[in-house]
N, C-alpha and C positions, 0 to 999 in steps of 0.2 A: 865738366871733366873732359880733358882733351884726348885721353887714351882709354880704350875700352878695358873693363875689368870684370872678372868673375870672382865672387867671394862665396865660399861655402862655409856654413857654420854647422858643426855637428853638436846637436843639443840633446843631451841625455834628459831623463825624466826630472822635472822640477828645476831645470837649470835656467829658467827665465828667458825662454826664446821669444815670447811675445814682447818682452822689454827690449830685447836686441833688435827685433824687427821695427818696433816703433822708433827706437833710437836711430836706426839706419834711415828711416823715412824722414826724420827731422834733419839729419845731416844732408840728405839730398835736397830738402827744401832750402837749406842754408847755402847750397851751391849756386842757387839762382840769384841774380842780382836784383830781380824785381819780383814783388809779391803780386802775382797775377793769376787769372783764371787759366791762361795758356800754360803757364809753368806748373800749376797745380795738376793739370791733366797729363803732364808729361811723365808722372810717376804712377806706375801700376803695381799695386800689391795684391798678390794672389793668395787666397786662403782656401781651406778645404771645405768649409761649410759657411752658410750664411750667418750662423751664430758667431763663428770665429771672425768673420768680416766685421760684424757689428761691434764686437769686443775690441778689435784692433782700431777701428775708427774712434771709439770712445777713449781708448788709451792715448791715441795721438792728440786728440783735442784736450784731454786732461793734462798732458805734458806741456802743450802750448800754453794752457791756462796757468799752470804752475810757473812757467817762465815769465809770462806776462805779469803775474801778481808778485813776482820776485820773492817767492817763498824760498826757504832754505833748500828744499829739494829742487825747486825751479832754478836756483843758482847753479846747482850741480849739473842739471840738465843743459843749461845754457852753455856752460863750459865744455861739456862733452859734445854738443851738437853744433856749436858756433852760432846759435840763434840768440840775438839780444832781445830783451823784453819788448822793445818797440816793434821789432820785426815779428815777434810772436803774436802781438796784438793784431798786426796787419794780416798775418796768415789766418788767424781765427776769423776775421771779417771776410776774407776771400773764400774760405771753406764754407761758411754759413750762407753766403750769398750765392755760391756756385756748388751746392752740395752734390749735384749730379756729376760734377767733374772730379769729385773726391774719389779717386779710382782705387778703392779697396773692395775687391769683389772675388767671387769664386772663379775657378778656372772654367767651369761650365758656362758661366755667364759671359765670359770673354769669348769663348768659342762660339757661343750663340750669337754674339754681336757680329763676329766675322761671318757666320752663316747668313745672317740677315743682310749683311752688306753684299753677299753674293746671291741674293734671292733671285735676281733676274737671270743670272747664268744657270742657276739650279732649277728654275721654273717653280719657285716657291711663292705662294701668295704672300703679299706684304702683311696681311692681317692673320697669318697662320697662328693657330693655337699650339702651345707646347704641351705635350703629354709625357709625363715621367713614368706613369704606370703603364708600361708596355703591355702587360698582360691583357688589359682591356681590349687593346687593338688586335693582339694576337687571337683573342677569343673571337672577334669579328671575322678575322681572316680564316680561322679554323671553321667557323660556321658557314662561310661562303663555300669552302671546299666540301663541307658535309652536305650542303644542298645540291652539289654537283656530283653526288656519290656515283651515279651511273657513268657519267662522263669521265670521272677520274678513278674508275674502278681499279685499274692496274696500280695506280699510285697508292690507293688505300690498301689493297691486298699486300703490296710489297712492304708498306710501313707496319701493318699489323703482324705480318709474318716475322719481320725483323724483331719487333717488340716481344712477341711470344717466345722467340728463340733466345734472345739476350736476357730478358728479365724473368724468364720462366714463369710468366703469369698465365693464369687460366681464368675461367669464369665466363659468364654470359655477357658481361658488359665491360670490355677492356678500355672503352673510349676515354674515361677520365684519367686513367693511369698512362695511357699512350699520350694523351694531351700534355700531361705533366712532363713526361720525358722529352717530348718534342719542344716544348717551350723552354726547357732548360738548355737544350742543344742549339736553339735558334741563334743566339749571339755568336756561335762559332762558324756560322755559315755566311759566306759572301759570294760575290760573282765569280771569284777565282777558285772556289771549292769544286773539285773534280767529282763528277758522278761516276762511280765505279762500274765497270763492265760486269753485269750480273748474269753473264752467260754461264749456266751450270755445266754445260758440256766442256768448257775450258777447265773448270774445276775438276771434273771427272778425269780429264786427260792428265792434269797435274798430279792427281792422286795415283794414277797408273804409273807415271814417271817416278814418283816417290817410292812406290812399292818395288819397282824395278831396281832403283838405286839401292834399296835395302837388301834385295835378294843378292845383288853383287857383293855388297858388304858382308852379308851373312855367310856367303860361300867362302870368302877369304877368312872370316872369323873362325869358321869350323876348321879350316886348314891350319890356322895358327893357334888354335885354342890352348894347347898345352903351354905355350909361351906367354899367354895373356893373363892378366890379373883377374881371377875368377870373381872376386867380390864386386868388381865394377860391372861385370857382365851378368850378374845374377838374374835368373829368370828370363834370359833372352831366348826367344823361340823363333822358329822359321816363320810361322804365321801370326805375327804380332799385330795387334790393332794399332791404327795410326795414332790414336790418342795416347796410348801407352808408350809407343815408340818415341813420340815427341818429348815425353817426360824423362826419358832415360838419361842418366848422368854422364854416360860416356860421350855424348854429343857435346858436352861442355869442356872436355879435356883435350889436351894436346896428345899426339900419337905416342911419344915416349912414355907418358904416364900410364898407358894402357898395358904395357908389358911388365912382366915380373922382373925383379932386379937381376941384372946380368943375363937376361934372356932376349932373344930376338936379334937376328942379323940386320945389318943396315938395309939389305935388299928386302927383307920381310917388313921392316918398318916402313920403307918407302911404298911397298905394295899395299899395306894397310892404310897408309896415309892417303893414297890416291882414291881408294873407294870410300874412305871416311869423309874426305873433303867433298866428294861428289854427293854423298848422302847429306852432309851438312848444308850444302848449297840448295838441294831440293827441299829440305826441311824449312830453311829460311824462306824460300820462294813460296812454299805452301802456307807458312804462317803469316807472311805479309799479305797474301791474297785473302786468307780467312779473316784477318783483322779488319780488312776493309769491307769484305762481303757481309760480315755479321752486322754492320751498320749501314750497308749500302742502301737498303730500303728506306732509310731515314732521309738520305741526302736529297733525292729527287723530290720527296714530299716537302722537305724544308725549303728548298729552292722555289717550289710552287707556292708555298705559304708566304715566302718573302715577297714574291710578285703580287700576291693577293693583298698583303699588308701595304705595299707601296701604292697600289691602286687606291686603297681606302684612304691613305694619307693624302694623296693628291686630290682625290674627290672631296674630302671633307676639310682640307686645309689644315692638316695636322703635321707637326714636326715631333718626332720621337726624341725624347731627351737622353742625356747621358752619352754613352759610347756611340749611339746611332748617329747623332749629329756630329760627333767628333770624327767618325768615319767619313761622313759626307764632306766635312771640311778638308780632311786629309786627302780624299780622292780628288777634290777640286784643286788643292794645292799642288798636286803632282802634274797638273796640266800646264803646259807652257805659258799660256796667256794669263794665268791667275796671279802669280806673284806680283806683277806690276799693279794689279788692282788692289791687292792687300797693302802694298806700300802706299798707294794713293790714299786709301781709307784710314790706315792705322799707323804704319811705321813712321811716317813723317811727324806724327803727333806724339809718339812715345819716345822717351829717352832712357828710362830706368825701370827695370822689373825686379820685384821682390816676391819670392815664393815661400810660403809657410808649408810645413808638413810635406816637403818635396818628395819624401820617400813613397808617398801614396799616389804620386802622379802616374797615370797610365802611359804606356808606350804610344798609344794612339793620340792621346792628348798632347804629349810632348812633340811628336812628329807633326801634329797639326799646327803647333805654335812655332815650330823651328824656323820657318822662313821669316816670320815676323821678328823673332829674337835675333836672328842672324843679321838682319838689316839694322836693328837698333844698335847692336855691338859694332857694326861696320861704321856707324856714324859717331863712335866715341861714347856710346852709352854703357850701361852696366847691368849685370845680372847678380842678384843676391839671393842665395838659397839657404834655407834653414831646414834641417831635417835630422833624422836619426834612423838608420837602417834597422836597428834592433827594436824599433817601435813600429815597423812596417807590418800592419795587420789587416790590410785591405787588398791583398792579392786577389781574393775571390771577386773583387770589384774592378780588377784590372791593374791595381797598383803594382809598379815594377821598381823595386828598390835599387836595382843595379844601375839605373840611369844616373843616380847621384854620383857614383864613382866614375862612370864613363865620361861625364862632363869635364873632369879634371885630367883626362887622358887626351889623346889626339883624336878621339872618335868624333867629338863635337867641337866646333869653333877653333880649329887649329891655328887660325890667324891671331887669336887673342893670347898675348904673351903673359899678361898679368893675371894669373890664376892663383888664388890663395885659399887655404882652408884653415879654420880655427876650431878648437874644441872648447866648449863651455864646461868647465870642470867643477862648478859649484852647484850645490843642491840647496835651494831656498825653501823646499817643501817639508822634508822629513827631518825628524830629530836625529842627532848623531848616532844613537844606538841603531836605528834603522838603516841609515846610510852605510855605516860600517858593515852591517849584515849584507846589504845589497852588494857591496864591493867584494866581500868574501865569496858570496854564493855564486856570482857570475865570473869570478876570476878564472876558474877552469875552462870556461868557454872561449877564453882568449888564447888558449893553448891548442894549436892546430892538431898536434899529435894526440892529445887527450880526446878531442872531439872525434877524430878519425878512428881511434882504437877502442874507445869506451862508449861513446854516445851513438855513433853511426850504426854499429851492429845491433844495438838495442832497438832502435826505432825503424831501421830500414831492412833488418833481417839479414841472415847469413848469405842469402843468394844474391844480394845486390852486388853489382860489379864494383871492384875495388876503386875504379876511377870515379865512380859516383861518391864513394866514401870520401875520396880526396877532395873532390869539388865541393861537397857538402861541408867538410871540415874547413876548407879555405874560406867559404862564404860566411860561416858562423863565426869563426875566429876573427875574421876581418870586422864583422859587425860589432863584436864585443871587445875589440882591442883597446878602445879608449873609454871603457865603461866606468872607471874609478872616478868618484866625486868627493869633494871636500864639503862637509856639512857647514851651513851657516848658523843653524840652530844647535848650539853646542851644549845646551842644558842636558843633564843626565835624565832625560825623560823619554819614555817610549817603552813599549812592551812587544815581545815577539813570542807567540805560541805556535808551535808546529805539532800537528797531530798526524801520526802515521797510522793509516787504517788499511788493513788488507783483508781479502776474502773475495767471494763472488759478489755480483752486483747487489743482490738483495741484502747480504750481510753488511756490505759497506754502507748502503743506504740507512740501515737501522743504526749502525754504530755512529755514523756521522750525525744523524738526527739527534741522538741522545746527547752527545757532547756539544753540538751546535746550540741546541735549545738551552742547555745549562749556561754556556758561556755568553750567549747573546742576551739572555735574561739578566745576567749579572751586569753586562756592559750597559744595557738599556736602563736598568735601575740606577746605575752610577752616573749616567750622562744625560738622562731625560731632563729637558728644561734648561740645559747648560749651553745651548747653541753648539753642541758637538754634532758633527755629521757622521752618521754610522751607515756604512754601505756593505751590501752583500753582492759580490761580483761573481757572475756565472757565465758559462759559455753560450747557453741556449735559453730561449723563452720557456721551454718546457721545465727546465731546472728552476727558472724564476717562479713559475706557478707553484711548484712543489714547496719551495722555500717560503713563499707567501702563505701557503696554507699552514705550515708549521708555526709561523709567527702569529697567525690569527688564533691558533690554539692557545697562545700565551696572552692574547688580547693586546698585542703590540701592533700599532698602526703601521701600514706599509704603503710605500709609493713605488710604482714600477713604471718603466718607460712606455709600455704599450697599454697601461691600464690593466685592471684586474678583472678576470672573469667572475661572474656572480657565484659560480660554484666554489670559489675559494672560501667564501664565508660559510662556516658551519651553521650559523644562525639561519641564513637563507635556505640552506639544504634541509635544516631541521623543520622550518615552517612548511616547505613543500612536501617533505616526507609525511608530516601530520595530515596535510590535505589529501595526499594519496591514500593514507591509512583510513581516513574518514570515508573515502569514496570506494575503496576496494577491500578493506579489512585484511590485506595481505601482510604477513608478519615481516617480510623484508623491509617494508616501509616503517613498521614499528621499530625495527632495529635501527633504521636510519634516524628516526626521531630520537631514540634513546641515546644514540651516539653523539647527538648535538649538545649544545650548551643550554638547552631550554628548560630542562627539569630543574626544580629548585635544589635538588640534592647534587647538582653539579654534573659535568659531562661524564658519561659512562664510557670509558675507553674499552678496548677489546678485552683487556684483562679483567676489568670489573664485570663486564657482561658475561664472560666465560664463568667467572666465579659465581655470578648470579644464577646461571643455569644449574650449577652444581649444588649450591646451598639453598636454592629455592627462592631467593630474594627477587629473581626475575619476575615472579608472579606478582609481587608487590608493585614493581614498576609498571607492569602491564595493567594492573588495576588502576594505578594513578593516571595512566594515559586514557584508559577507558572512561574514567570520571571526567576527564577533559573533553573527550569525544561526546559524552552525553550532553554537555553544555552546548556543544557546537552543532550537533546533529540536526536540531530543529531549523538551523539557518541554511542547510545545504540547498534546499529547494526554494528558499524564500529570499536568498541573497545572490547577487552576481558574484563572480570570482573575486573581483576587486573588493566588494563589500565584505565578503567572507574572510579575506585577508585581515581586514580591520578587526573583525570579531575574534579571529585567532590571536591577534596581537594583544587585544584587551584581555582575553581569557588567560593568556600566559604572562600578563603584566609586563609586556615587552617595552611599552612606551617609557616606563620608569627605568628599566634596566639598560636601555639604549643610551641613557644619559649617565650611567654609572659603570657597572662591571662589563657591559657589552658595548661600550662606547665606540670601539674600533669597527664594529659591525654596522653602525648607524648609516653610513653612506650607502652600504650595500642594500640594506632594507629599504631605504628611500628609493634606490634605483629599482628594486623589485616592485615597489608600488607603482613607479612611473611606467615601467615596462608592462605591468599588468593592466594599467589603465589604457595604454595605447593599444594593447591586444583587444581589449573589450570594445573599444571604439571601432576597430577594424573588423573584428570577427564575431562580435556579439557576446552575450552572457553565458555561453555554454561552458559548464565546468569540465565536461569530457574533453572538448576541444582545447580548453585552457591547459589541462594537465598533459594532453598530448603535445602541446607546444613546448612545454618544459622538457618533456621526455625526448623530443627530437631536435634538441639544440638550443633551447631557450637559455640554458645556463651558460652558453657561450657569450651572452651579452656582457659588455665590459663597463667598468666604471673607472673614471679618471679622477684621482685625488689631486688637489692643488700642491704644487711643488714646495710651497713655503710652510707646510705644516710640520710639526714635530713628529717625525716618523723615520723608520728605517728605509733606506733606499735600496731597492733591488734592481741591478742593472746588468746588462750584458757587458762584457769587457770592452767590446767595440764602442759601445755608447759611453763608457766611462773614460775613454781616452781623452786626455787633456784636463780631466777633473781631479780633485783631491778631496780626501775625507779624513776626519780625525781617526776613525777606526774602520778597518777593512777586514771583512771575512771572505775567505775563498773556500767554500765548502767542498768543492770537487775539482780534482786536477787529472782525472783519468780521461783526458782528451786524446783522441786518436785520429788517424787518417780516416776520413769519412767514406771515401770510395776507393776500395782496393782494386777495382777493375774499372778505371775511368774511361770515358769516351772523350777523345781529344783530337785536335787537328794536327797533322804532321805531313809535311811536303804537299800541302794543299789537298789533303785527303782526310776524311773523318776516319779514325781508327779506334777499334775496340781493344783496349789494353788489358786483356785478361791474363791468365796464368801462362799459357803456352805462346811464346812470342819469339821472334827472331832477335838476335843480339841488338840490332839497331832499335827495334821497338821496345825491347827490355830497357834500354838506356833512356828512351823517352818516358816510360812509365816510372822508373826509379828516380829520374830527374824531377818529375812531378811530385812524387812522394817526398823527396828531399826538400823541395821548396815548401811543401805543406808542413813538414816537421819543423823547418826553420821558422815558419810563421807561427806555429804553436809555441815555440820557445819565445818568440817575440811577444805573443799574447800573454805568456806567463810573466815576462818582464814588465809589461804594461800593467798587469793586474796588481802585482805586489808593490810596485812603486807608486801606487795611488795613496798609500798610507802615510799619514803625517805622524801619528803617535803610536797607534797599536795595529799589529798585524796578526790575524788568526788564520793560519794556513793549514789546510787539510791535504796531506799527500795520500791520495786514495789509489792504492795499487791493486788492481784486479789481477786475478790469477790467470794470465793469458799465455797460450802457447803462440810462438811466432812473434809477430810485430807487437811491441810493447806500447802502451799509452805513455803520454808525456810525463805522468807521475813517476814512472820508473827512472826517467832521466833526472827529475828533481831529486829523487832519493839518492842517485849517484852523485849529483852535484853537492848535496848536503854532506855526504861522506868525504868527498874530495876536498871540500872547503873547510872541513874540520869544525863544523858547527852542529855536530850530532848531540851535543849537550842540550840543545834547545828542543829536541824531539821527544814527544811523549807518545809511546806506542799504545794505541787503543785496542784493548783485548775484546 
């Protein structure tokens, strides 16, 4: 290629972006006149995960194989890419013989390669280990500061005082909570972060100035009171507390609004304006100072912690992964002498870059690679980007979707004239009924006026500045402007069920559980053994655990991304409850055993147990358990806990049942036995210690089931991105802004964005909120578009005052899109 080019592909869900990336890779191979190792290494394809990199490599090799074997699909690929069969065979040989030069890799691995090339300049050991779990190193750094408690006393006092004031925590042992807060804020701190002046005397002086400004204002207010709007100044007194003054609505209004209609001369209005502007300025100054002072005690501690962590990394030869090494690359790139080194190591080697999931690239990563990309383009190379801003769901990990659009403006690479964007408008995943539903449901979000007037007030609240509404509406409507897709699966197949559930949190949980259990049991019975993939998509791992326990009540096998805790299994909890009852005779453990699946007359849910108390049948169940205990009691002192478990299982005939009606619990019971054996080897055969182990966290032990078994998959939506399933359940959509008073960095200062803020910091907070709401909309889009055939969506609307969860937006979209006929209201 003689001229540089930048191509952007906007790829909605199921549009075949991996196919397009692979096709582009082959086209670039065909542009070389020679099939060689050097030319192979000139193309770099960047993916978001190692799994995606492996899949793309596999796809490229498969395409070359199809071309080489002259299959019908291979003929089509040969025509599209310009690679003849003979050339495809030679490229396969080159790739296999030089696999390390087959540059399909993650962005982190490329940045790490750059970091290693600068190891001498950065003083990094050549054999340094990479550590992605930053928390382990932070723990070491924290412990170092803890051991120097006397030396660092002022630092500790300041951090603890700040923590107690902001998080309003008390108790005798704040350390673990303080540590959690500090570790969360650690990535926001760098060498440029300013340490605020914590001089309390200055704050006192500012408070006096604010009171003085208010006294002047109040004096003018009293003079002009009869001409002013009384409802705005309700409950205004001379000796008002600062906290209440800051919250007064008249501070947010312009002077003319404060007067009654046709009242107040120009002279009086000017008089009030002068004292009001002076008061507003003092309030702003006070709020800005308070927003930094409230977190000021963290900054010094965090900077000292960073120094401690850096020392540990240098001493032990550790490189912190992720953004930490990206920052180091970026810092080094900004030095005058570095770019030539980068050119020497890399730029002369590369000619073409391809980016997958570009919307999830962080600003730090992008800036770190910019020098390299700029040189590649200056040499006539190319940049190929595939992404979708409405699928950007990794902002919490630094992803910045705005970069995608910036590249095609003058902000980046202004010298490149050939910049093109394309939209992939076909859906190869979902059946037509679903694709048509997606098109209708998201159509309102492409309307900027609708988003500004209907959506923004719901989720950002009435106090949010109008300019934030406008910016939010512009971002959202831009992301969803080209959302329409044409289905390729045109068969009239597919089902959509929408359940609208309202109430408080407990009511919603109960209603969702009832409908979810009924529907998933039907789907499981219809699809089990048919190679259909059934998925339940949730926002959090806590929700995943709850759903897993519901499915185990139905004896439906489950696979989750983190593995399942042993406490999910009612059988495991029932066995342990029986052991506790044997040992203590406490009725609470009798209840736990009766509520399990272990009695022959079936699980006794709360309703049955309650009726049992009333009609007297509970005595029969208690007698049945006592008979079991009589058989087991002789073994308590003659068997170790592990051996006692075996006796319990034999007495309850569990070995047979784990191969029949309790089959889904078998892996959990096997893990229970394994953990019990390990405990006995380490701690001895004490039953008391054994039961204490389970009571103090043993049930947190996890079990991982193989991915290929016939089971319902429960995944977080983040983990499900890029995947597809025959049937998708989304049981909860009451997702909301997680932190309404965030701590963030602004103008190189850490600021606490609580309720009372200056206009400037209000804009910072509401901008953060707006981005989080947009990400939640993206999360919703990703979730429902995983479905191929069936979608079961629960619109769970909690009765909230103020900011609404995302479910209220979904409800509004359903109404606006005219698909209310699909909704079933759950009473």
